HTML snippet that shows the backbone in 3Dmol.js (N, CA, C, O; Angstrom):
<script src="https://3Dmol.org/build/3Dmol-min.js"></script>
<div id="view" style="width:600px;height:400px;position:relative"></div>
<script>
const pdb = `
ATOM      1  N   MET A   1    -121.476 -21.429 -35.414  1.00  0.00           N
ATOM      2  CA  MET A   1    -120.614 -20.374 -34.782  1.00  0.00           C
ATOM      3  C   MET A   1    -120.711 -19.225 -35.629  1.00  0.00           C
ATOM      4  O   MET A   1    -120.451 -19.355 -36.825  1.00  0.00           O
ATOM      5  N   ARG A   2    -121.029 -18.188 -35.193  1.00  0.00           N
ATOM      6  CA  ARG A   2    -120.963 -16.831 -35.949  1.00  0.00           C
ATOM      7  C   ARG A   2    -119.711 -16.247 -36.170  1.00  0.00           C
ATOM      8  O   ARG A   2    -118.817 -16.370 -35.333  1.00  0.00           O
ATOM      9  N   ALA A   3    -119.543 -15.569 -37.304  1.00  0.00           N
ATOM     10  CA  ALA A   3    -118.247 -14.876 -37.531  1.00  0.00           C
ATOM     11  C   ALA A   3    -117.940 -13.851 -36.348  1.00  0.00           C
ATOM     12  O   ALA A   3    -118.808 -13.131 -35.853  1.00  0.00           O
ATOM     13  N   GLY A   4    -116.717 -13.866 -35.984  1.00  0.00           N
ATOM     14  CA  GLY A   4    -116.461 -13.052 -34.792  1.00  0.00           C
ATOM     15  C   GLY A   4    -116.494 -13.638 -33.552  1.00  0.00           C
ATOM     16  O   GLY A   4    -116.088 -13.039 -32.557  1.00  0.00           O
ATOM     17  N   ASP A   5    -117.016 -14.946 -33.508  1.00  0.00           N
ATOM     18  CA  ASP A   5    -117.053 -15.757 -32.408  1.00  0.00           C
ATOM     19  C   ASP A   5    -115.894 -16.787 -32.243  1.00  0.00           C
ATOM     20  O   ASP A   5    -115.816 -17.579 -31.305  1.00  0.00           O
ATOM     21  N   ASP A   6    -115.028 -16.682 -33.238  1.00  0.00           N
ATOM     22  CA  ASP A   6    -114.009 -17.542 -33.328  1.00  0.00           C
ATOM     23  C   ASP A   6    -113.170 -17.561 -31.990  1.00  0.00           C
ATOM     24  O   ASP A   6    -112.964 -16.516 -31.372  1.00  0.00           O
ATOM     25  N   ARG A   7    -112.706 -18.749 -31.576  1.00  0.00           N
ATOM     26  CA  ARG A   7    -111.803 -18.737 -30.368  1.00  0.00           C
ATOM     27  C   ARG A   7    -110.941 -20.088 -30.612  1.00  0.00           C
ATOM     28  O   ARG A   7    -111.301 -21.074 -31.255  1.00  0.00           O
ATOM     29  N   PHE A   8    -109.843 -19.908 -30.010  1.00  0.00           N
ATOM     30  CA  PHE A   8    -108.730 -20.999 -30.209  1.00  0.00           C
ATOM     31  C   PHE A   8    -108.326 -21.538 -28.920  1.00  0.00           C
ATOM     32  O   PHE A   8    -108.249 -20.782 -27.952  1.00  0.00           O
ATOM     33  N   VAL A   9    -108.062 -22.772 -28.820  1.00  0.00           N
ATOM     34  CA  VAL A   9    -107.577 -23.410 -27.554  1.00  0.00           C
ATOM     35  C   VAL A   9    -106.165 -23.690 -27.670  1.00  0.00           C
ATOM     36  O   VAL A   9    -105.719 -24.287 -28.650  1.00  0.00           O
ATOM     37  N   VAL A  10    -105.396 -23.266 -26.662  1.00  0.00           N
ATOM     38  CA  VAL A  10    -104.024 -23.631 -26.523  1.00  0.00           C
ATOM     39  C   VAL A  10    -103.842 -24.510 -25.285  1.00  0.00           C
ATOM     40  O   VAL A  10    -104.107 -24.123 -24.147  1.00  0.00           O
ATOM     41  N   LYS A  11    -103.343 -25.791 -25.608  1.00  0.00           N
ATOM     42  CA  LYS A  11    -103.028 -26.745 -24.327  1.00  0.00           C
ATOM     43  C   LYS A  11    -101.648 -26.854 -24.250  1.00  0.00           C
ATOM     44  O   LYS A  11    -100.973 -27.143 -25.238  1.00  0.00           O
ATOM     45  N   ILE A  12    -101.124 -26.624 -23.032  1.00  0.00           N
ATOM     46  CA  ILE A  12     -99.687 -26.841 -22.682  1.00  0.00           C
ATOM     47  C   ILE A  12     -99.554 -27.912 -21.536  1.00  0.00           C
ATOM     48  O   ILE A  12    -100.280 -27.852 -20.544  1.00  0.00           O
ATOM     49  N   GLU A  13     -98.694 -28.799 -21.687  1.00  0.00           N
ATOM     50  CA  GLU A  13     -98.344 -29.709 -20.694  1.00  0.00           C
ATOM     51  C   GLU A  13     -96.863 -29.708 -20.469  1.00  0.00           C
ATOM     52  O   GLU A  13     -96.038 -29.915 -21.359  1.00  0.00           O
ATOM     53  N   VAL A  14     -96.590 -29.464 -19.226  1.00  0.00           N
ATOM     54  CA  VAL A  14     -95.217 -29.404 -18.707  1.00  0.00           C
ATOM     55  C   VAL A  14     -94.860 -30.588 -17.760  1.00  0.00           C
ATOM     56  O   VAL A  14     -95.515 -30.791 -16.737  1.00  0.00           O
ATOM     57  N   PHE A  15     -93.861 -31.322 -18.109  1.00  0.00           N
ATOM     58  CA  PHE A  15     -93.499 -32.470 -17.252  1.00  0.00           C
ATOM     59  C   PHE A  15     -91.989 -32.723 -17.350  1.00  0.00           C
ATOM     60  O   PHE A  15     -91.333 -32.273 -18.289  1.00  0.00           O
ATOM     61  N   ALA A  16     -91.442 -33.464 -16.344  1.00  0.00           N
ATOM     62  CA  ALA A  16     -90.035 -33.805 -16.274  1.00  0.00           C
ATOM     63  C   ALA A  16     -89.789 -34.687 -17.484  1.00  0.00           C
ATOM     64  O   ALA A  16     -90.556 -35.601 -17.788  1.00  0.00           O
ATOM     65  N   ALA A  17     -88.751 -34.397 -18.128  1.00  0.00           N
ATOM     66  CA  ALA A  17     -88.211 -35.282 -19.189  1.00  0.00           C
ATOM     67  C   ALA A  17     -87.381 -36.334 -18.527  1.00  0.00           C
ATOM     68  O   ALA A  17     -86.623 -36.052 -17.599  1.00  0.00           O
ATOM     69  N   GLN A  18     -87.530 -37.641 -19.035  1.00  0.00           N
ATOM     70  CA  GLN A  18     -86.885 -38.747 -18.508  1.00  0.00           C
ATOM     71  C   GLN A  18     -86.235 -39.516 -19.748  1.00  0.00           C
ATOM     72  O   GLN A  18     -86.938 -39.950 -20.661  1.00  0.00           O
ATOM     73  N   ASP A  19     -84.947 -39.646 -19.722  1.00  0.00           N
ATOM     74  CA  ASP A  19     -84.241 -40.338 -20.787  1.00  0.00           C
ATOM     75  C   ASP A  19     -84.319 -41.837 -20.346  1.00  0.00           C
ATOM     76  O   ASP A  19     -84.100 -42.233 -19.201  1.00  0.00           O
ATOM     77  N   PRO A  20     -84.660 -42.603 -21.405  1.00  0.00           N
ATOM     78  CA  PRO A  20     -84.717 -44.213 -21.098  1.00  0.00           C
ATOM     79  C   PRO A  20     -83.281 -44.626 -20.683  1.00  0.00           C
ATOM     80  O   PRO A  20     -82.252 -44.327 -21.289  1.00  0.00           O
ATOM     81  N   ALA A  21     -83.372 -45.295 -19.655  1.00  0.00           N
ATOM     82  CA  ALA A  21     -82.075 -45.912 -19.017  1.00  0.00           C
ATOM     83  C   ALA A  21     -82.070 -47.366 -19.218  1.00  0.00           C
ATOM     84  O   ALA A  21     -83.127 -47.995 -19.258  1.00  0.00           O
ATOM     85  N   GLU A  22     -80.910 -47.932 -19.347  1.00  0.00           N
ATOM     86  CA  GLU A  22     -80.702 -49.290 -19.414  1.00  0.00           C
ATOM     87  C   GLU A  22     -80.789 -49.923 -18.144  1.00  0.00           C
ATOM     88  O   GLU A  22     -80.110 -49.484 -17.216  1.00  0.00           O
ATOM     89  N   ILE A  23     -81.637 -51.029 -17.968  1.00  0.00           N
ATOM     90  CA  ILE A  23     -81.731 -51.691 -16.683  1.00  0.00           C
ATOM     91  C   ILE A  23     -80.526 -52.556 -16.425  1.00  0.00           C
ATOM     92  O   ILE A  23     -80.133 -53.316 -17.310  1.00  0.00           O
ATOM     93  N   THR A  24     -79.950 -52.487 -15.323  1.00  0.00           N
ATOM     94  CA  THR A  24     -78.606 -53.319 -15.119  1.00  0.00           C
ATOM     95  C   THR A  24     -79.136 -54.316 -13.862  1.00  0.00           C
ATOM     96  O   THR A  24     -80.186 -54.184 -13.233  1.00  0.00           O
ATOM     97  N   GLU A  25     -78.152 -55.302 -13.690  1.00  0.00           N
ATOM     98  CA  GLU A  25     -78.409 -56.181 -12.700  1.00  0.00           C
ATOM     99  C   GLU A  25     -78.588 -55.576 -11.265  1.00  0.00           C
ATOM    100  O   GLU A  25     -79.378 -56.035 -10.440  1.00  0.00           O
ATOM    101  N   GLU A  26     -77.776 -54.503 -11.055  1.00  0.00           N
ATOM    102  CA  GLU A  26     -77.763 -53.759  -9.802  1.00  0.00           C
ATOM    103  C   GLU A  26     -79.180 -53.087  -9.466  1.00  0.00           C
ATOM    104  O   GLU A  26     -79.623 -52.934  -8.328  1.00  0.00           O
ATOM    105  N   ASP A  27     -79.823 -52.707 -10.678  1.00  0.00           N
ATOM    106  CA  ASP A  27     -81.160 -52.082 -10.553  1.00  0.00           C
ATOM    107  C   ASP A  27     -82.156 -53.220 -10.037  1.00  0.00           C
ATOM    108  O   ASP A  27     -82.967 -53.027  -9.131  1.00  0.00           O
ATOM    109  N   LEU A  28     -81.999 -54.424 -10.718  1.00  0.00           N
ATOM    110  CA  LEU A  28     -82.910 -55.404 -10.358  1.00  0.00           C
ATOM    111  C   LEU A  28     -82.764 -56.013  -8.870  1.00  0.00           C
ATOM    112  O   LEU A  28     -83.668 -56.613  -8.288  1.00  0.00           O
ATOM    113  N   ASP A  29     -81.535 -55.770  -8.376  1.00  0.00           N
ATOM    114  CA  ASP A  29     -81.169 -56.287  -6.956  1.00  0.00           C
ATOM    115  C   ASP A  29     -81.580 -55.193  -5.869  1.00  0.00           C
ATOM    116  O   ASP A  29     -81.595 -55.454  -4.666  1.00  0.00           O
ATOM    117  N   GLN A  30     -81.876 -54.081  -6.340  1.00  0.00           N
ATOM    118  CA  GLN A  30     -82.161 -53.002  -5.327  1.00  0.00           C
ATOM    119  C   GLN A  30     -83.605 -53.314  -4.735  1.00  0.00           C
ATOM    120  O   GLN A  30     -84.465 -53.897  -5.394  1.00  0.00           O
ATOM    121  N   ASP A  31     -83.780 -52.894  -3.493  1.00  0.00           N
ATOM    122  CA  ASP A  31     -85.107 -52.923  -2.781  1.00  0.00           C
ATOM    123  C   ASP A  31     -85.834 -51.655  -3.179  1.00  0.00           C
ATOM    124  O   ASP A  31     -85.635 -50.649  -2.498  1.00  0.00           O
ATOM    125  N   HIS A  32     -86.565 -51.610  -4.096  1.00  0.00           N
ATOM    126  CA  HIS A  32     -87.282 -50.410  -4.481  1.00  0.00           C
ATOM    127  C   HIS A  32     -88.517 -50.023  -3.626  1.00  0.00           C
ATOM    128  O   HIS A  32     -88.913 -48.858  -3.589  1.00  0.00           O
ATOM    129  N   MET A  33     -89.045 -50.911  -3.019  1.00  0.00           N
ATOM    130  CA  MET A  33     -90.129 -50.778  -2.026  1.00  0.00           C
ATOM    131  C   MET A  33     -89.649 -49.840  -0.754  1.00  0.00           C
ATOM    132  O   MET A  33     -90.412 -49.100  -0.133  1.00  0.00           O
ATOM    133  N   GLU A  34     -88.382 -49.993  -0.510  1.00  0.00           N
ATOM    134  CA  GLU A  34     -87.912 -49.103   0.704  1.00  0.00           C
ATOM    135  C   GLU A  34     -87.850 -47.707  -0.005  1.00  0.00           C
ATOM    136  O   GLU A  34     -88.322 -46.731   0.578  1.00  0.00           O
ATOM    137  N   ALA A  35     -87.341 -47.593  -1.120  1.00  0.00           N
ATOM    138  CA  ALA A  35     -87.160 -46.112  -1.728  1.00  0.00           C
ATOM    139  C   ALA A  35     -88.508 -45.477  -1.872  1.00  0.00           C
ATOM    140  O   ALA A  35     -88.669 -44.276  -1.657  1.00  0.00           O
ATOM    141  N   VAL A  36     -89.514 -46.309  -2.250  1.00  0.00           N
ATOM    142  CA  VAL A  36     -90.929 -45.815  -2.387  1.00  0.00           C
ATOM    143  C   VAL A  36     -91.418 -45.264  -1.074  1.00  0.00           C
ATOM    144  O   VAL A  36     -91.898 -44.139  -0.929  1.00  0.00           O
ATOM    145  N   SER A  37     -91.231 -46.266  -0.027  1.00  0.00           N
ATOM    146  CA  SER A  37     -91.644 -45.883   1.241  1.00  0.00           C
ATOM    147  C   SER A  37     -90.901 -44.603   1.840  1.00  0.00           C
ATOM    148  O   SER A  37     -91.501 -43.833   2.591  1.00  0.00           O
ATOM    149  N   GLN A  38     -89.772 -44.440   1.531  1.00  0.00           N
ATOM    150  CA  GLN A  38     -88.978 -43.200   1.982  1.00  0.00           C
ATOM    151  C   GLN A  38     -89.619 -42.027   1.244  1.00  0.00           C
ATOM    152  O   GLN A  38     -89.905 -41.001   1.860  1.00  0.00           O
ATOM    153  N   LEU A  39     -89.845 -42.155  -0.034  1.00  0.00           N
ATOM    154  CA  LEU A  39     -90.462 -40.918  -0.783  1.00  0.00           C
ATOM    155  C   LEU A  39     -91.775 -40.490  -0.100  1.00  0.00           C
ATOM    156  O   LEU A  39     -91.984 -39.321   0.224  1.00  0.00           O
ATOM    157  N   LEU A  40     -92.694 -41.545   0.113  1.00  0.00           N
ATOM    158  CA  LEU A  40     -93.915 -41.365   0.809  1.00  0.00           C
ATOM    159  C   LEU A  40     -93.886 -40.620   2.098  1.00  0.00           C
ATOM    160  O   LEU A  40     -94.663 -39.701   2.355  1.00  0.00           O
ATOM    161  N   ARG A  41     -92.855 -41.102   2.986  1.00  0.00           N
ATOM    162  CA  ARG A  41     -92.509 -40.502   4.303  1.00  0.00           C
ATOM    163  C   ARG A  41     -92.155 -38.967   4.096  1.00  0.00           C
ATOM    164  O   ARG A  41     -92.690 -38.120   4.812  1.00  0.00           O
ATOM    165  N   ASP A  42     -91.260 -38.629   3.122  1.00  0.00           N
ATOM    166  CA  ASP A  42     -90.646 -37.395   2.762  1.00  0.00           C
ATOM    167  C   ASP A  42     -91.829 -36.477   2.381  1.00  0.00           C
ATOM    168  O   ASP A  42     -91.893 -35.328   2.819  1.00  0.00           O
ATOM    169  N   MET A  43     -92.894 -37.073   1.442  1.00  0.00           N
ATOM    170  CA  MET A  43     -94.034 -36.157   1.124  1.00  0.00           C
ATOM    171  C   MET A  43     -94.823 -36.055   2.222  1.00  0.00           C
ATOM    172  O   MET A  43     -95.342 -34.940   2.275  1.00  0.00           O
ATOM    173  N   GLU A  44     -95.135 -36.798   3.157  1.00  0.00           N
ATOM    174  CA  GLU A  44     -95.871 -36.555   4.301  1.00  0.00           C
ATOM    175  C   GLU A  44     -95.325 -35.529   5.280  1.00  0.00           C
ATOM    176  O   GLU A  44     -96.043 -34.774   5.935  1.00  0.00           O
ATOM    177  N   ASP A  45     -93.912 -35.562   5.331  1.00  0.00           N
ATOM    178  CA  ASP A  45     -93.413 -34.629   6.166  1.00  0.00           C
ATOM    179  C   ASP A  45     -93.238 -33.139   5.520  1.00  0.00           C
ATOM    180  O   ASP A  45     -93.010 -32.177   6.253  1.00  0.00           O
ATOM    181  N   ALA A  46     -93.347 -33.021   4.248  1.00  0.00           N
ATOM    182  CA  ALA A  46     -93.344 -31.731   3.537  1.00  0.00           C
ATOM    183  C   ALA A  46     -94.687 -31.019   3.778  1.00  0.00           C
ATOM    184  O   ALA A  46     -95.759 -31.596   3.594  1.00  0.00           O
ATOM    185  N   ASP A  47     -94.590 -29.727   4.202  1.00  0.00           N
ATOM    186  CA  ASP A  47     -95.731 -29.005   4.261  1.00  0.00           C
ATOM    187  C   ASP A  47     -96.676 -28.852   3.053  1.00  0.00           C
ATOM    188  O   ASP A  47     -97.872 -28.601   3.198  1.00  0.00           O
ATOM    189  N   GLY A  48     -96.135 -29.001   1.958  1.00  0.00           N
ATOM    190  CA  GLY A  48     -96.818 -28.943   0.557  1.00  0.00           C
ATOM    191  C   GLY A  48     -96.724 -27.492   0.005  1.00  0.00           C
ATOM    192  O   GLY A  48     -97.078 -27.274  -1.153  1.00  0.00           O
ATOM    193  N   GLY A  49     -96.310 -26.606   0.711  1.00  0.00           N
ATOM    194  CA  GLY A  49     -96.220 -25.219   0.292  1.00  0.00           C
ATOM    195  C   GLY A  49     -95.109 -24.956  -0.789  1.00  0.00           C
ATOM    196  O   GLY A  49     -95.209 -24.125  -1.692  1.00  0.00           O
ATOM    197  N   ASP A  50     -94.132 -25.713  -0.588  1.00  0.00           N
ATOM    198  CA  ASP A  50     -92.833 -25.339  -1.484  1.00  0.00           C
ATOM    199  C   ASP A  50     -92.723 -26.413  -2.648  1.00  0.00           C
ATOM    200  O   ASP A  50     -91.872 -26.345  -3.534  1.00  0.00           O
ATOM    201  N   VAL A  51     -93.652 -27.382  -2.550  1.00  0.00           N
ATOM    202  CA  VAL A  51     -93.485 -28.507  -3.497  1.00  0.00           C
ATOM    203  C   VAL A  51     -94.146 -28.309  -4.700  1.00  0.00           C
ATOM    204  O   VAL A  51     -95.373 -28.245  -4.620  1.00  0.00           O
ATOM    205  N   GLU A  52     -93.611 -28.188  -5.860  1.00  0.00           N
ATOM    206  CA  GLU A  52     -94.006 -28.051  -7.179  1.00  0.00           C
ATOM    207  C   GLU A  52     -94.536 -29.253  -7.759  1.00  0.00           C
ATOM    208  O   GLU A  52     -93.825 -30.244  -7.589  1.00  0.00           O
ATOM    209  N   PRO A  53     -95.615 -29.425  -8.410  1.00  0.00           N
ATOM    210  CA  PRO A  53     -96.127 -30.531  -8.968  1.00  0.00           C
ATOM    211  C   PRO A  53     -95.144 -31.210 -10.045  1.00  0.00           C
ATOM    212  O   PRO A  53     -94.538 -30.443 -10.794  1.00  0.00           O
ATOM    213  N   ALA A  54     -94.969 -32.421 -10.157  1.00  0.00           N
ATOM    214  CA  ALA A  54     -94.154 -33.033 -11.284  1.00  0.00           C
ATOM    215  C   ALA A  54     -94.612 -32.673 -12.594  1.00  0.00           C
ATOM    216  O   ALA A  54     -93.810 -32.508 -13.513  1.00  0.00           O
ATOM    217  N   SER A  55     -95.993 -32.524 -12.758  1.00  0.00           N
ATOM    218  CA  SER A  55     -96.474 -32.133 -14.048  1.00  0.00           C
ATOM    219  C   SER A  55     -97.462 -31.108 -13.946  1.00  0.00           C
ATOM    220  O   SER A  55     -97.928 -30.854 -12.835  1.00  0.00           O
ATOM    221  N   ARG A  56     -97.875 -30.435 -15.041  1.00  0.00           N
ATOM    222  CA  ARG A  56     -98.995 -29.402 -14.903  1.00  0.00           C
ATOM    223  C   ARG A  56     -99.557 -29.324 -16.452  1.00  0.00           C
ATOM    224  O   ARG A  56     -98.811 -29.409 -17.427  1.00  0.00           O
ATOM    225  N   ARG A  57    -100.755 -29.176 -16.516  1.00  0.00           N
ATOM    226  CA  ARG A  57    -101.521 -29.024 -17.795  1.00  0.00           C
ATOM    227  C   ARG A  57    -102.073 -27.708 -17.669  1.00  0.00           C
ATOM    228  O   ARG A  57    -102.642 -27.387 -16.626  1.00  0.00           O
ATOM    229  N   LEU A  58    -101.949 -26.836 -18.730  1.00  0.00           N
ATOM    230  CA  LEU A  58    -102.628 -25.675 -18.752  1.00  0.00           C
ATOM    231  C   LEU A  58    -103.523 -25.481 -20.068  1.00  0.00           C
ATOM    232  O   LEU A  58    -103.194 -26.009 -21.130  1.00  0.00           O
ATOM    233  N   ARG A  59    -104.610 -24.737 -19.944  1.00  0.00           N
ATOM    234  CA  ARG A  59    -105.486 -24.519 -21.127  1.00  0.00           C
ATOM    235  C   ARG A  59    -105.822 -23.175 -21.259  1.00  0.00           C
ATOM    236  O   ARG A  59    -106.238 -22.610 -20.248  1.00  0.00           O
ATOM    237  N   TYR A  60    -105.721 -22.503 -22.368  1.00  0.00           N
ATOM    238  CA  TYR A  60    -106.198 -21.112 -22.554  1.00  0.00           C
ATOM    239  C   TYR A  60    -107.005 -20.942 -23.804  1.00  0.00           C
ATOM    240  O   TYR A  60    -106.606 -21.366 -24.889  1.00  0.00           O
ATOM    241  N   ASP A  61    -108.083 -20.350 -23.651  1.00  0.00           N
ATOM    242  CA  ASP A  61    -108.964 -19.940 -24.793  1.00  0.00           C
ATOM    243  C   ASP A  61    -108.510 -18.504 -25.312  1.00  0.00           C
ATOM    244  O   ASP A  61    -108.427 -17.560 -24.527  1.00  0.00           O
ATOM    245  N   LEU A  62    -108.255 -18.393 -26.502  1.00  0.00           N
ATOM    246  CA  LEU A  62    -107.652 -17.331 -27.157  1.00  0.00           C
ATOM    247  C   LEU A  62    -108.589 -16.688 -28.221  1.00  0.00           C
ATOM    248  O   LEU A  62    -109.177 -17.464 -28.974  1.00  0.00           O
ATOM    249  N   CYS A  63    -108.779 -15.417 -28.354  1.00  0.00           N
ATOM    250  CA  CYS A  63    -109.474 -14.775 -29.414  1.00  0.00           C
ATOM    251  C   CYS A  63    -108.601 -14.735 -30.571  1.00  0.00           C
ATOM    252  O   CYS A  63    -107.418 -14.989 -30.346  1.00  0.00           O
ATOM    253  N   PRO A  64    -108.942 -14.467 -31.778  1.00  0.00           N
ATOM    254  CA  PRO A  64    -108.147 -14.568 -33.026  1.00  0.00           C
ATOM    255  C   PRO A  64    -106.911 -13.619 -32.815  1.00  0.00           C
ATOM    256  O   PRO A  64    -105.809 -14.050 -33.155  1.00  0.00           O
ATOM    257  N   GLU A  65    -107.011 -12.402 -32.296  1.00  0.00           N
ATOM    258  CA  GLU A  65    -105.794 -11.455 -32.083  1.00  0.00           C
ATOM    259  C   GLU A  65    -104.786 -12.066 -31.118  1.00  0.00           C
ATOM    260  O   GLU A  65    -103.588 -12.056 -31.403  1.00  0.00           O
ATOM    261  N   CYS A  66    -105.187 -12.540 -30.107  1.00  0.00           N
ATOM    262  CA  CYS A  66    -104.310 -13.212 -29.012  1.00  0.00           C
ATOM    263  C   CYS A  66    -103.711 -14.494 -29.567  1.00  0.00           C
ATOM    264  O   CYS A  66    -102.565 -14.819 -29.256  1.00  0.00           O
ATOM    265  N   ARG A  67    -104.443 -15.211 -30.361  1.00  0.00           N
ATOM    266  CA  ARG A  67    -103.782 -16.449 -31.110  1.00  0.00           C
ATOM    267  C   ARG A  67    -102.650 -15.927 -32.063  1.00  0.00           C
ATOM    268  O   ARG A  67    -101.602 -16.561 -32.185  1.00  0.00           O
ATOM    269  N   ARG A  68    -102.881 -14.784 -32.719  1.00  0.00           N
ATOM    270  CA  ARG A  68    -101.795 -14.344 -33.677  1.00  0.00           C
ATOM    271  C   ARG A  68    -100.684 -13.862 -32.785  1.00  0.00           C
ATOM    272  O   ARG A  68     -99.536 -14.029 -33.196  1.00  0.00           O
ATOM    273  N   ARG A  69    -100.863 -13.315 -31.678  1.00  0.00           N
ATOM    274  CA  ARG A  69     -99.727 -12.795 -30.843  1.00  0.00           C
ATOM    275  C   ARG A  69     -99.076 -13.990 -30.222  1.00  0.00           C
ATOM    276  O   ARG A  69     -97.850 -13.993 -30.121  1.00  0.00           O
ATOM    277  N   PHE A  70     -99.800 -15.031 -29.784  1.00  0.00           N
ATOM    278  CA  PHE A  70     -99.176 -16.200 -29.221  1.00  0.00           C
ATOM    279  C   PHE A  70     -98.376 -17.044 -30.195  1.00  0.00           C
ATOM    280  O   PHE A  70     -97.300 -17.542 -29.864  1.00  0.00           O
ATOM    281  N   LEU A  71     -98.923 -17.204 -31.429  1.00  0.00           N
ATOM    282  CA  LEU A  71     -98.066 -17.836 -32.330  1.00  0.00           C
ATOM    283  C   LEU A  71     -96.769 -17.155 -32.887  1.00  0.00           C
ATOM    284  O   LEU A  71     -95.802 -17.782 -33.318  1.00  0.00           O
ATOM    285  N   ARG A  72     -96.878 -15.740 -32.820  1.00  0.00           N
ATOM    286  CA  ARG A  72     -95.680 -14.976 -33.149  1.00  0.00           C
ATOM    287  C   ARG A  72     -94.534 -15.113 -32.104  1.00  0.00           C
ATOM    288  O   ARG A  72     -93.341 -15.142 -32.408  1.00  0.00           O
ATOM    289  N   ASP A  73     -95.043 -15.195 -30.795  1.00  0.00           N
ATOM    290  CA  ASP A  73     -94.098 -15.138 -29.659  1.00  0.00           C
ATOM    291  C   ASP A  73     -94.662 -16.085 -28.461  1.00  0.00           C
ATOM    292  O   ASP A  73     -95.113 -15.557 -27.444  1.00  0.00           O
ATOM    293  N   PRO A  74     -94.626 -17.473 -28.606  1.00  0.00           N
ATOM    294  CA  PRO A  74     -95.330 -18.260 -27.647  1.00  0.00           C
ATOM    295  C   PRO A  74     -94.786 -18.222 -26.199  1.00  0.00           C
ATOM    296  O   PRO A  74     -95.474 -18.573 -25.241  1.00  0.00           O
ATOM    297  N   LEU A  75     -93.451 -17.755 -26.086  1.00  0.00           N
ATOM    298  CA  LEU A  75     -92.965 -17.676 -24.775  1.00  0.00           C
ATOM    299  C   LEU A  75     -92.841 -16.271 -24.251  1.00  0.00           C
ATOM    300  O   LEU A  75     -92.321 -16.056 -23.156  1.00  0.00           O
ATOM    301  N   SER A  76     -93.300 -15.335 -25.000  1.00  0.00           N
ATOM    302  CA  SER A  76     -93.403 -13.947 -24.665  1.00  0.00           C
ATOM    303  C   SER A  76     -91.936 -13.302 -24.352  1.00  0.00           C
ATOM    304  O   SER A  76     -91.698 -12.439 -23.506  1.00  0.00           O
ATOM    305  N   LYS A  77     -91.010 -13.930 -25.240  1.00  0.00           N
ATOM    306  CA  LYS A  77     -89.601 -13.299 -25.035  1.00  0.00           C
ATOM    307  C   LYS A  77     -89.477 -11.967 -25.464  1.00  0.00           C
ATOM    308  O   LYS A  77     -88.805 -11.163 -24.818  1.00  0.00           O
ATOM    309  N   ASP A  78     -90.117 -11.637 -26.588  1.00  0.00           N
ATOM    310  CA  ASP A  78     -90.248 -10.147 -27.034  1.00  0.00           C
ATOM    311  C   ASP A  78     -90.848  -9.178 -26.145  1.00  0.00           C
ATOM    312  O   ASP A  78     -90.308  -8.093 -25.932  1.00  0.00           O
ATOM    313  N   THR A  79     -92.011  -9.548 -25.586  1.00  0.00           N
ATOM    314  CA  THR A  79     -92.733  -8.703 -24.646  1.00  0.00           C
ATOM    315  C   THR A  79     -91.936  -8.509 -23.364  1.00  0.00           C
ATOM    316  O   THR A  79     -91.978  -7.406 -22.819  1.00  0.00           O
ATOM    317  N   ALA A  80     -91.202  -9.508 -22.833  1.00  0.00           N
ATOM    318  CA  ALA A  80     -90.356  -9.404 -21.618  1.00  0.00           C
ATOM    319  C   ALA A  80     -89.422  -8.397 -21.753  1.00  0.00           C
ATOM    320  O   ALA A  80     -89.177  -7.651 -20.804  1.00  0.00           O
ATOM    321  N   GLN A  81     -88.773  -8.269 -23.015  1.00  0.00           N
ATOM    322  CA  GLN A  81     -87.575  -7.333 -23.200  1.00  0.00           C
ATOM    323  C   GLN A  81     -88.153  -5.866 -23.538  1.00  0.00           C
ATOM    324  O   GLN A  81     -87.300  -5.005 -23.754  1.00  0.00           O
ATOM    325  N   LYS A  82     -89.288  -5.549 -23.595  1.00  0.00           N
ATOM    326  CA  LYS A  82     -89.903  -4.287 -24.010  1.00  0.00           C
ATOM    327  C   LYS A  82     -90.059  -3.388 -22.853  1.00  0.00           C
ATOM    328  O   LYS A  82     -90.345  -2.214 -23.088  1.00  0.00           O
ATOM    329  N   PHE A  83     -89.904  -3.796 -21.593  1.00  0.00           N
ATOM    330  CA  PHE A  83     -90.141  -2.898 -20.402  1.00  0.00           C
ATOM    331  C   PHE A  83     -89.135  -1.689 -20.414  1.00  0.00           C
ATOM    332  O   PHE A  83     -87.926  -1.850 -20.582  1.00  0.00           O
ATOM    333  N   ASP A  84     -89.678  -0.572 -20.239  1.00  0.00           N
ATOM    334  CA  ASP A  84     -88.985   0.567 -20.088  1.00  0.00           C
ATOM    335  C   ASP A  84     -89.013   1.175 -18.743  1.00  0.00           C
ATOM    336  O   ASP A  84     -89.956   1.925 -18.486  1.00  0.00           O
ATOM    337  N   PHE A  85     -88.132   0.961 -17.877  1.00  0.00           N
ATOM    338  CA  PHE A  85     -88.211   1.396 -16.414  1.00  0.00           C
ATOM    339  C   PHE A  85     -87.646   2.805 -16.467  1.00  0.00           C
ATOM    340  O   PHE A  85     -86.792   3.152 -17.282  1.00  0.00           O
ATOM    341  N   SER A  86     -88.203   3.622 -15.508  1.00  0.00           N
ATOM    342  CA  SER A  86     -87.788   4.953 -15.428  1.00  0.00           C
ATOM    343  C   SER A  86     -86.569   4.985 -14.552  1.00  0.00           C
ATOM    344  O   SER A  86     -86.158   3.997 -13.943  1.00  0.00           O
ATOM    345  N   GLU A  87     -85.998   6.203 -14.521  1.00  0.00           N
ATOM    346  CA  GLU A  87     -84.703   6.362 -13.945  1.00  0.00           C
ATOM    347  C   GLU A  87     -84.794   6.689 -12.318  1.00  0.00           C
ATOM    348  O   GLU A  87     -83.798   7.036 -11.683  1.00  0.00           O
ATOM    349  N   ASN A  88     -85.967   6.554 -11.787  1.00  0.00           N
ATOM    350  CA  ASN A  88     -86.235   6.902 -10.350  1.00  0.00           C
ATOM    351  C   ASN A  88     -85.468   6.123  -9.403  1.00  0.00           C
ATOM    352  O   ASN A  88     -85.599   6.316  -8.194  1.00  0.00           O
TER     353      ASN A  88
END
`;
const viewer = $3Dmol.createViewer("view");
viewer.addModel(pdb, "pdb");
viewer.setStyle({}, {cartoon: {color: "spectrum"}});
viewer.zoomTo();
viewer.render();
</script>
């Protein structure tokens, strides 16, 4: 790799957090197959346009300057607050 060809990879994974739950006797007695069947029916009925995926993986290739900006403000909080709207 030549000088100036440096690039950096940012990988982001977003997923629903789940706290570990204690399994109770009631949990063991439930018919989970019926619940799964209902979920599958609901998914088939949905048109898919409004449904967000449960998880998503993102990958970005950054140049050295973009890497510095990303590391300074990974969620772009500072950038979002700098908009200057006119009085129109």
